[in-house]
mmCIF file of the N, C-alpha and C atoms, coordinates in Angstrom:
data_MODEL
# 
_entry.id   MODEL 
# 
loop_
_atom_site.group_PDB 
_atom_site.id 
_atom_site.type_symbol 
_atom_site.label_atom_id 
_atom_site.label_alt_id 
_atom_site.label_comp_id 
_atom_site.label_asym_id 
_atom_site.label_entity_id 
_atom_site.label_seq_id 
_atom_site.pdbx_PDB_ins_code 
_atom_site.Cartn_x 
_atom_site.Cartn_y 
_atom_site.Cartn_z 
_atom_site.occupancy 
_atom_site.B_iso_or_equiv 
_atom_site.pdbx_formal_charge 
_atom_site.auth_seq_id 
_atom_site.auth_comp_id 
_atom_site.auth_asym_id 
_atom_site.auth_atom_id 
_atom_site.pdbx_PDB_model_num 
ATOM 1   N N  . MET A 1 1  ? 13.160  42.315  1.594  1.00 0.00 ? 1  MET A N  1 
ATOM 2   C CA . MET A 1 1  ? 13.774  41.018  1.324  1.00 0.00 ? 1  MET A CA 1 
ATOM 3   C C  . MET A 1 1  ? 14.466  41.099  -0.034 1.00 0.00 ? 1  MET A C  1 
ATOM 4   N N  . ASN A 1 2  ? 15.765  40.816  -0.052 1.00 0.00 ? 2  ASN A N  1 
ATOM 5   C CA . ASN A 1 2  ? 16.466  40.884  -1.333 1.00 0.00 ? 2  ASN A CA 1 
ATOM 6   C C  . ASN A 1 2  ? 16.233  39.600  -2.134 1.00 0.00 ? 2  ASN A C  1 
ATOM 7   N N  . SER A 1 3  ? 16.653  39.624  -3.385 1.00 0.00 ? 3  SER A N  1 
ATOM 8   C CA . SER A 1 3  ? 16.304  38.527  -4.294 1.00 0.00 ? 3  SER A CA 1 
ATOM 9   C C  . SER A 1 3  ? 16.996  37.218  -3.920 1.00 0.00 ? 3  SER A C  1 
ATOM 10  N N  . SER A 1 4  ? 18.239  37.276  -3.432 1.00 0.00 ? 4  SER A N  1 
ATOM 11  C CA . SER A 1 4  ? 18.927  36.025  -3.086 1.00 0.00 ? 4  SER A CA 1 
ATOM 12  C C  . SER A 1 4  ? 18.258  35.351  -1.884 1.00 0.00 ? 4  SER A C  1 
ATOM 13  N N  . ALA A 1 5  ? 17.798  36.160  -0.915 1.00 0.00 ? 5  ALA A N  1 
ATOM 14  C CA . ALA A 1 5  ? 17.095  35.587  0.233  1.00 0.00 ? 5  ALA A CA 1 
ATOM 15  C C  . ALA A 1 5  ? 15.765  34.986  -0.215 1.00 0.00 ? 5  ALA A C  1 
ATOM 16  N N  . LEU A 1 6  ? 15.107  35.666  -1.152 1.00 0.00 ? 6  LEU A N  1 
ATOM 17  C CA . LEU A 1 6  ? 13.839  35.164  -1.674 1.00 0.00 ? 6  LEU A CA 1 
ATOM 18  C C  . LEU A 1 6  ? 14.042  33.844  -2.413 1.00 0.00 ? 6  LEU A C  1 
ATOM 19  N N  . VAL A 1 7  ? 15.108  33.778  -3.214 1.00 0.00 ? 7  VAL A N  1 
ATOM 20  C CA . VAL A 1 7  ? 15.405  32.558  -3.972 1.00 0.00 ? 7  VAL A CA 1 
ATOM 21  C C  . VAL A 1 7  ? 15.744  31.415  -3.019 1.00 0.00 ? 7  VAL A C  1 
ATOM 22  N N  . SER A 1 8  ? 16.558  31.679  -2.000 1.00 0.00 ? 8  SER A N  1 
ATOM 23  C CA . SER A 1 8  ? 16.921  30.614  -1.068 1.00 0.00 ? 8  SER A CA 1 
ATOM 24  C C  . SER A 1 8  ? 15.702  30.156  -0.264 1.00 0.00 ? 8  SER A C  1 
ATOM 25  N N  . TRP A 1 9  ? 14.813  31.093  0.086  1.00 0.00 ? 9  TRP A N  1 
ATOM 26  C CA . TRP A 1 9  ? 13.587  30.731  0.790  1.00 0.00 ? 9  TRP A CA 1 
ATOM 27  C C  . TRP A 1 9  ? 12.697  29.864  -0.097 1.00 0.00 ? 9  TRP A C  1 
ATOM 28  N N  . ALA A 1 10 ? 12.573  30.249  -1.375 1.00 0.00 ? 10 ALA A N  1 
ATOM 29  C CA . ALA A 1 10 ? 11.742  29.484  -2.312 1.00 0.00 ? 10 ALA A CA 1 
ATOM 30  C C  . ALA A 1 10 ? 12.321  28.092  -2.540 1.00 0.00 ? 10 ALA A C  1 
ATOM 31  N N  . LEU A 1 11 ? 13.643  27.995  -2.663 1.00 0.00 ? 11 LEU A N  1 
ATOM 32  C CA . LEU A 1 11 ? 14.276  26.690  -2.856 1.00 0.00 ? 11 LEU A CA 1 
ATOM 33  C C  . LEU A 1 11 ? 14.113  25.811  -1.621 1.00 0.00 ? 11 LEU A C  1 
ATOM 34  N N  . GLY A 1 12 ? 14.224  26.421  -0.439 1.00 0.00 ? 12 GLY A N  1 
ATOM 35  C CA . GLY A 1 12 ? 14.014  25.663  0.792  1.00 0.00 ? 12 GLY A CA 1 
ATOM 36  C C  . GLY A 1 12 ? 12.589  25.141  0.888  1.00 0.00 ? 12 GLY A C  1 
ATOM 37  N N  . LEU A 1 13 ? 11.636  25.995  0.504  1.00 0.00 ? 13 LEU A N  1 
ATOM 38  C CA . LEU A 1 13 ? 10.234  25.595  0.515  1.00 0.00 ? 13 LEU A CA 1 
ATOM 39  C C  . LEU A 1 13 ? 9.994   24.481  -0.498 1.00 0.00 ? 13 LEU A C  1 
ATOM 40  N N  . LEU A 1 14 ? 10.593  24.611  -1.661 1.00 0.00 ? 14 LEU A N  1 
ATOM 41  C CA . LEU A 1 14 ? 10.455  23.601  -2.708 1.00 0.00 ? 14 LEU A CA 1 
ATOM 42  C C  . LEU A 1 14 ? 11.069  22.279  -2.262 1.00 0.00 ? 14 LEU A C  1 
ATOM 43  N N  . GLY A 1 15 ? 12.242  22.357  -1.634 1.00 0.00 ? 15 GLY A N  1 
ATOM 44  C CA . GLY A 1 15 ? 12.891  21.147  -1.137 1.00 0.00 ? 15 GLY A CA 1 
ATOM 45  C C  . GLY A 1 15 ? 12.073  20.451  -0.072 1.00 0.00 ? 15 GLY A C  1 
ATOM 46  N N  . ARG A 1 16 ? 11.491  21.251  0.832  1.00 0.00 ? 16 ARG A N  1 
ATOM 47  C CA . ARG A 1 16 ? 10.637  20.675  1.871  1.00 0.00 ? 16 ARG A CA 1 
ATOM 48  C C  . ARG A 1 16 ? 9.401   20.041  1.264  1.00 0.00 ? 16 ARG A C  1 
ATOM 49  N N  . GLY A 1 17 ? 8.813   20.715  0.296  1.00 0.00 ? 17 GLY A N  1 
ATOM 50  C CA . GLY A 1 17 ? 7.627   20.171  -0.369 1.00 0.00 ? 17 GLY A CA 1 
ATOM 51  C C  . GLY A 1 17 ? 7.941   18.881  -1.107 1.00 0.00 ? 17 GLY A C  1 
ATOM 52  N N  . THR A 1 18 ? 9.114   18.840  -1.750 1.00 0.00 ? 18 THR A N  1 
ATOM 53  C CA . THR A 1 18 ? 9.519   17.632  -2.463 1.00 0.00 ? 18 THR A CA 1 
ATOM 54  C C  . THR A 1 18 ? 9.722   16.483  -1.490 1.00 0.00 ? 18 THR A C  1 
ATOM 55  N N  . LEU A 1 19 ? 10.364  16.778  -0.364 1.00 0.00 ? 19 LEU A N  1 
ATOM 56  C CA . LEU A 1 19 ? 10.596  15.742  0.642  1.00 0.00 ? 19 LEU A CA 1 
ATOM 57  C C  . LEU A 1 19 ? 9.271   15.231  1.206  1.00 0.00 ? 19 LEU A C  1 
ATOM 58  N N  . LEU A 1 20 ? 8.365   16.156  1.505  1.00 0.00 ? 20 LEU A N  1 
ATOM 59  C CA . LEU A 1 20 ? 7.063   15.760  2.043  1.00 0.00 ? 20 LEU A CA 1 
ATOM 60  C C  . LEU A 1 20 ? 6.278   14.939  1.036  1.00 0.00 ? 20 LEU A C  1 
ATOM 61  N N  . SER A 1 21 ? 6.309   15.340  -0.233 1.00 0.00 ? 21 SER A N  1 
ATOM 62  C CA . SER A 1 21 ? 5.566   14.578  -1.234 1.00 0.00 ? 21 SER A CA 1 
ATOM 63  C C  . SER A 1 21 ? 6.193   13.209  -1.444 1.00 0.00 ? 21 SER A C  1 
ATOM 64  N N  . TYR A 1 22 ? 7.522   13.121  -1.332 1.00 0.00 ? 22 TYR A N  1 
ATOM 65  C CA . TYR A 1 22 ? 8.188   11.822  -1.456 1.00 0.00 ? 22 TYR A CA 1 
ATOM 66  C C  . TYR A 1 22 ? 7.786   10.906  -0.305 1.00 0.00 ? 22 TYR A C  1 
ATOM 67  N N  . VAL A 1 23 ? 7.784   11.450  0.914  1.00 0.00 ? 23 VAL A N  1 
ATOM 68  C CA . VAL A 1 23 ? 7.399   10.653  2.085  1.00 0.00 ? 23 VAL A CA 1 
ATOM 69  C C  . VAL A 1 23 ? 5.939   10.221  1.975  1.00 0.00 ? 23 VAL A C  1 
ATOM 70  N N  . ALA A 1 24 ? 5.077   11.136  1.532  1.00 0.00 ? 24 ALA A N  1 
ATOM 71  C CA . ALA A 1 24 ? 3.660   10.797  1.385  1.00 0.00 ? 24 ALA A CA 1 
ATOM 72  C C  . ALA A 1 24 ? 3.466   9.725   0.319  1.00 0.00 ? 24 ALA A C  1 
ATOM 73  N N  . ALA A 1 25 ? 4.164   9.849   -0.803 1.00 0.00 ? 25 ALA A N  1 
ATOM 74  C CA . ALA A 1 25 ? 4.046   8.853   -1.867 1.00 0.00 ? 25 ALA A CA 1 
ATOM 75  C C  . ALA A 1 25 ? 4.578   7.505   -1.412 1.00 0.00 ? 25 ALA A C  1 
ATOM 76  N N  . ASP A 1 26 ? 5.671   7.518   -0.668 1.00 0.00 ? 26 ASP A N  1 
ATOM 77  C CA . ASP A 1 26 ? 6.251   6.274   -0.172 1.00 0.00 ? 26 ASP A CA 1 
ATOM 78  C C  . ASP A 1 26 ? 5.298   5.590   0.811  1.00 0.00 ? 26 ASP A C  1 
ATOM 79  N N  . THR A 1 27 ? 4.708   6.384   1.707  1.00 0.00 ? 27 THR A N  1 
ATOM 80  C CA . THR A 1 27 ? 3.754   5.837   2.674  1.00 0.00 ? 27 THR A CA 1 
ATOM 81  C C  . THR A 1 27 ? 2.537   5.271   1.959  1.00 0.00 ? 27 THR A C  1 
ATOM 82  N N  . TRP A 1 28 ? 2.026   6.004   0.961  1.00 0.00 ? 28 TRP A N  1 
ATOM 83  C CA . TRP A 1 28 ? 0.861   5.546   0.201  1.00 0.00 ? 28 TRP A CA 1 
ATOM 84  C C  . TRP A 1 28 ? 1.188   4.251   -0.530 1.00 0.00 ? 28 TRP A C  1 
ATOM 85  N N  . TRP A 1 29 ? 2.372   4.182   -1.136 1.00 0.00 ? 29 TRP A N  1 
ATOM 86  C CA . TRP A 1 29 ? 2.753   2.991   -1.887 1.00 0.00 ? 29 TRP A CA 1 
ATOM 87  C C  . TRP A 1 29 ? 2.880   1.784   -0.965 1.00 0.00 ? 29 TRP A C  1 
ATOM 88  N N  . ARG A 1 30 ? 3.478   1.985   0.222  1.00 0.00 ? 30 ARG A N  1 
ATOM 89  C CA . ARG A 1 30 ? 3.616   0.866   1.161  1.00 0.00 ? 30 ARG A CA 1 
ATOM 90  C C  . ARG A 1 30 ? 2.254   0.381   1.632  1.00 0.00 ? 30 ARG A C  1 
ATOM 91  N N  . SER A 1 31 ? 1.363   1.306   1.967  1.00 0.00 ? 31 SER A N  1 
ATOM 92  C CA . SER A 1 31 ? 0.044   0.896   2.446  1.00 0.00 ? 31 SER A CA 1 
ATOM 93  C C  . SER A 1 31 ? -0.738  0.223   1.325  1.00 0.00 ? 31 SER A C  1 
ATOM 94  N N  . ARG A 1 32 ? -0.567  0.709   0.103  1.00 0.00 ? 32 ARG A N  1 
ATOM 95  C CA . ARG A 1 32 ? -1.256  0.103   -1.034 1.00 0.00 ? 32 ARG A CA 1 
ATOM 96  C C  . ARG A 1 32 ? -0.742  -1.307  -1.269 1.00 0.00 ? 32 ARG A C  1 
ATOM 97  N N  . ARG A 1 33 ? 0.560   -1.475  -1.149 1.00 0.00 ? 33 ARG A N  1 
ATOM 98  C CA . ARG A 1 33 ? 1.151   -2.792  -1.347 1.00 0.00 ? 33 ARG A CA 1 
ATOM 99  C C  . ARG A 1 33 ? 0.683   -3.753  -0.250 1.00 0.00 ? 33 ARG A C  1 
ATOM 100 N N  . ASN A 1 34 ? 0.608   -3.268  0.993  1.00 0.00 ? 34 ASN A N  1 
ATOM 101 C CA . ASN A 1 34 ? 0.131   -4.105  2.095  1.00 0.00 ? 34 ASN A CA 1 
ATOM 102 C C  . ASN A 1 34 ? -1.329  -4.501  1.889  1.00 0.00 ? 34 ASN A C  1 
ATOM 103 N N  . TRP A 1 35 ? -2.144  -3.531  1.442  1.00 0.00 ? 35 TRP A N  1 
ATOM 104 C CA . TRP A 1 35 ? -3.542  -3.838  1.168  1.00 0.00 ? 35 TRP A CA 1 
ATOM 105 C C  . TRP A 1 35 ? -3.650  -4.852  0.050  1.00 0.00 ? 35 TRP A C  1 
ATOM 106 N N  . GLY A 1 36 ? -2.794  -4.711  -0.964 1.00 0.00 ? 36 GLY A N  1 
ATOM 107 C CA . GLY A 1 36 ? -2.822  -5.648  -2.086 1.00 0.00 ? 36 GLY A CA 1 
ATOM 108 C C  . GLY A 1 36 ? -2.491  -7.055  -1.641 1.00 0.00 ? 36 GLY A C  1 
ATOM 109 N N  . SER A 1 37 ? -1.485  -7.208  -0.790 1.00 0.00 ? 37 SER A N  1 
ATOM 110 C CA . SER A 1 37 ? -1.126  -8.551  -0.336 1.00 0.00 ? 37 SER A CA 1 
ATOM 111 C C  . SER A 1 37 ? -2.207  -9.115  0.579  1.00 0.00 ? 37 SER A C  1 
ATOM 112 N N  . ALA A 1 38 ? -2.842  -8.267  1.379  1.00 0.00 ? 38 ALA A N  1 
ATOM 113 C CA . ALA A 1 38 ? -3.934  -8.744  2.236  1.00 0.00 ? 38 ALA A CA 1 
ATOM 114 C C  . ALA A 1 38 ? -5.114  -9.200  1.384  1.00 0.00 ? 38 ALA A C  1 
ATOM 115 N N  . LEU A 1 39 ? -5.443  -8.433  0.350  1.00 0.00 ? 39 LEU A N  1 
ATOM 116 C CA . LEU A 1 39 ? -6.533  -8.823  -0.540 1.00 0.00 ? 39 LEU A CA 1 
ATOM 117 C C  . LEU A 1 39 ? -6.203  -10.110 -1.279 1.00 0.00 ? 39 LEU A C  1 
ATOM 118 N N  . GLN A 1 40 ? -4.937  -10.260 -1.643 1.00 0.00 ? 40 GLN A N  1 
ATOM 119 C CA . GLN A 1 40 ? -4.522  -11.476 -2.336 1.00 0.00 ? 40 GLN A CA 1 
ATOM 120 C C  . GLN A 1 40 ? -4.665  -12.689 -1.416 1.00 0.00 ? 40 GLN A C  1 
ATOM 121 N N  . ARG A 1 41 ? -4.293  -12.524 -0.149 1.00 0.00 ? 41 ARG A N  1 
ATOM 122 C CA . ARG A 1 41 ? -4.440  -13.628 0.806  1.00 0.00 ? 41 ARG A CA 1 
ATOM 123 C C  . ARG A 1 41 ? -5.908  -13.998 0.998  1.00 0.00 ? 41 ARG A C  1 
ATOM 124 N N  . VAL A 1 42 ? -6.761  -12.978 1.101  1.00 0.00 ? 42 VAL A N  1 
ATOM 125 C CA . VAL A 1 42 ? -8.190  -13.236 1.287  1.00 0.00 ? 42 VAL A CA 1 
ATOM 126 C C  . VAL A 1 42 ? -8.768  -13.940 0.066  1.00 0.00 ? 42 VAL A C  1 
ATOM 127 N N  . SER A 1 43 ? -8.411  -13.468 -1.135 1.00 0.00 ? 43 SER A N  1 
ATOM 128 C CA . SER A 1 43 ? -8.953  -14.098 -2.338 1.00 0.00 ? 43 SER A CA 1 
ATOM 129 C C  . SER A 1 43 ? -8.435  -15.522 -2.497 1.00 0.00 ? 43 SER A C  1 
ATOM 130 N N  . THR A 1 44 ? -7.186  -15.765 -2.101 1.00 0.00 ? 44 THR A N  1 
ATOM 131 C CA . THR A 1 44 ? -6.647  -17.130 -2.154 1.00 0.00 ? 44 THR A CA 1 
ATOM 132 C C  . THR A 1 44 ? -7.399  -18.033 -1.186 1.00 0.00 ? 44 THR A C  1 
ATOM 133 N N  . ALA A 1 45 ? -7.673  -17.524 0.014  1.00 0.00 ? 45 ALA A N  1 
ATOM 134 C CA . ALA A 1 45 ? -8.417  -18.318 0.997  1.00 0.00 ? 45 ALA A CA 1 
ATOM 135 C C  . ALA A 1 45 ? -9.831  -18.598 0.504  1.00 0.00 ? 45 ALA A C  1 
ATOM 136 N N  . LEU A 1 46 ? -10.467 -17.606 -0.119 1.00 0.00 ? 46 LEU A N  1 
ATOM 137 C CA . LEU A 1 46 ? -11.817 -17.811 -0.643 1.00 0.00 ? 46 LEU A CA 1 
ATOM 138 C C  . LEU A 1 46 ? -11.814 -18.806 -1.799 1.00 0.00 ? 46 LEU A C  1 
ATOM 139 N N  . ALA A 1 47 ? -10.764 -18.780 -2.605 1.00 0.00 ? 47 ALA A N  1 
ATOM 140 C CA . ALA A 1 47 ? -10.674 -19.727 -3.716 1.00 0.00 ? 47 ALA A CA 1 
ATOM 141 C C  . ALA A 1 47 ? -10.480 -21.147 -3.203 1.00 0.00 ? 47 ALA A C  1 
ATOM 142 N N  . ARG A 1 48 ? -9.803  -21.301 -2.072 1.00 0.00 ? 48 ARG A N  1 
ATOM 143 C CA . ARG A 1 48 ? -9.571  -22.635 -1.510 1.00 0.00 ? 48 ARG A CA 1 
ATOM 144 C C  . ARG A 1 48 ? -10.782 -23.152 -0.740 1.00 0.00 ? 48 ARG A C  1 
ATOM 145 N N  . LEU A 1 49 ? -11.673 -22.258 -0.356 1.00 0.00 ? 49 LEU A N  1 
ATOM 146 C CA . LEU A 1 49 ? -12.800 -22.641 0.491  1.00 0.00 ? 49 LEU A CA 1 
ATOM 147 C C  . LEU A 1 49 ? -13.687 -23.718 -0.136 1.00 0.00 ? 49 LEU A C  1 
ATOM 148 N N  . PRO A 1 50 ? -14.148 -23.590 -1.385 1.00 0.00 ? 50 PRO A N  1 
ATOM 149 C CA . PRO A 1 50 ? -15.004 -24.641 -1.953 1.00 0.00 ? 50 PRO A CA 1 
ATOM 150 C C  . PRO A 1 50 ? -14.315 -26.004 -1.986 1.00 0.00 ? 50 PRO A C  1 
ATOM 151 N N  . ARG A 1 51 ? -13.017 -26.013 -2.280 1.00 0.00 ? 51 ARG A N  1 
ATOM 152 C CA . ARG A 1 51 ? -12.291 -27.275 -2.339 1.00 0.00 ? 51 ARG A CA 1 
ATOM 153 C C  . ARG A 1 51 ? -12.235 -27.925 -0.957 1.00 0.00 ? 51 ARG A C  1 
ATOM 154 N N  . SER A 1 52 ? -11.953 -27.131 0.074  1.00 0.00 ? 52 SER A N  1 
ATOM 155 C CA . SER A 1 52 ? -11.876 -27.707 1.417  1.00 0.00 ? 52 SER A CA 1 
ATOM 156 C C  . SER A 1 52 ? -13.257 -28.141 1.898  1.00 0.00 ? 52 SER A C  1 
ATOM 157 N N  . LEU A 1 53 ? -14.309 -27.427 1.496  1.00 0.00 ? 53 LEU A N  1 
ATOM 158 C CA . LEU A 1 53 ? -15.664 -27.852 1.861  1.00 0.00 ? 53 LEU A CA 1 
ATOM 159 C C  . LEU A 1 53 ? -16.018 -29.168 1.188  1.00 0.00 ? 53 LEU A C  1 
ATOM 160 N N  . SER A 1 54 ? -15.637 -29.317 -0.076 1.00 0.00 ? 54 SER A N  1 
ATOM 161 C CA . SER A 1 54 ? -15.935 -30.574 -0.765 1.00 0.00 ? 54 SER A CA 1 
ATOM 162 C C  . SER A 1 54 ? -15.137 -31.722 -0.157 1.00 0.00 ? 54 SER A C  1 
ATOM 163 N N  . LEU A 1 55 ? -13.918 -31.446 0.304  1.00 0.00 ? 55 LEU A N  1 
ATOM 164 C CA . LEU A 1 55 ? -13.132 -32.488 0.973  1.00 0.00 ? 55 LEU A CA 1 
ATOM 165 C C  . LEU A 1 55 ? -13.797 -32.905 2.277  1.00 0.00 ? 55 LEU A C  1 
ATOM 166 N N  . LEU A 1 56 ? -14.356 -31.933 3.003  1.00 0.00 ? 56 LEU A N  1 
ATOM 167 C CA . LEU A 1 56 ? -15.057 -32.258 4.247  1.00 0.00 ? 56 LEU A CA 1 
ATOM 168 C C  . LEU A 1 56 ? -16.291 -33.113 3.968  1.00 0.00 ? 56 LEU A C  1 
ATOM 169 N N  . GLU A 1 57 ? -17.025 -32.762 2.905  1.00 0.00 ? 57 GLU A N  1 
ATOM 170 C CA . GLU A 1 57 ? -18.216 -33.536 2.557  1.00 0.00 ? 57 GLU A CA 1 
ATOM 171 C C  . GLU A 1 57 ? -17.834 -34.952 2.143  1.00 0.00 ? 57 GLU A C  1 
ATOM 172 N N  . ASP A 1 58 ? -16.755 -35.081 1.376  1.00 0.00 ? 58 ASP A N  1 
ATOM 173 C CA . ASP A 1 58 ? -16.299 -36.411 0.964  1.00 0.00 ? 58 ASP A CA 1 
ATOM 174 C C  . ASP A 1 58 ? -15.899 -37.234 2.176  1.00 0.00 ? 58 ASP A C  1 
ATOM 175 N N  . GLY A 1 59 ? -15.267 -36.604 3.135  1.00 0.00 ? 59 GLY A N  1 
ATOM 176 C CA . GLY A 1 59 ? -14.856 -37.306 4.344  1.00 0.00 ? 59 GLY A CA 1 
ATOM 177 C C  . GLY A 1 59 ? -16.040 -37.741 5.185  1.00 0.00 ? 59 GLY A C  1 
ATOM 178 N N  . SER A 1 60 ? -17.102 -36.938 5.204  1.00 0.00 ? 60 SER A N  1 
ATOM 179 C CA . SER A 1 60 ? -18.264 -37.295 6.021  1.00 0.00 ? 60 SER A CA 1 
ATOM 180 C C  . SER A 1 60 ? -19.092 -38.388 5.355  1.00 0.00 ? 60 SER A C  1 
ATOM 181 N N  . ARG A 1 61 ? -18.981 -38.543 4.043  1.00 0.00 ? 61 ARG A N  1 
ATOM 182 C CA . ARG A 1 61 ? -19.732 -39.583 3.339  1.00 0.00 ? 61 ARG A CA 1 
ATOM 183 C C  . ARG A 1 61 ? -19.159 -40.972 3.595  1.00 0.00 ? 61 ARG A C  1 
ATOM 184 N N  . ASP A 1 62 ? -17.865 -41.037 3.863  1.00 0.00 ? 62 ASP A N  1 
ATOM 185 C CA . ASP A 1 62 ? -17.223 -42.361 4.017  1.00 0.00 ? 62 ASP A CA 1 
ATOM 186 C C  . ASP A 1 62 ? -17.695 -43.120 5.223  1.00 0.00 ? 62 ASP A C  1 
# 
């Protein structure tokens, strides 16, 4: 294998690795962002829960 073929093979491998790592990072970031928004929705619902329970109790007292 001559040096130019070796260099082109190494660059191709590097390019493929860069593309794969970019796709993996993008997928990880999207899933992380989705998990973050899901956790935010759950925490918002939990924060609203005591207020809605107290409203129900107030309504049942009337």
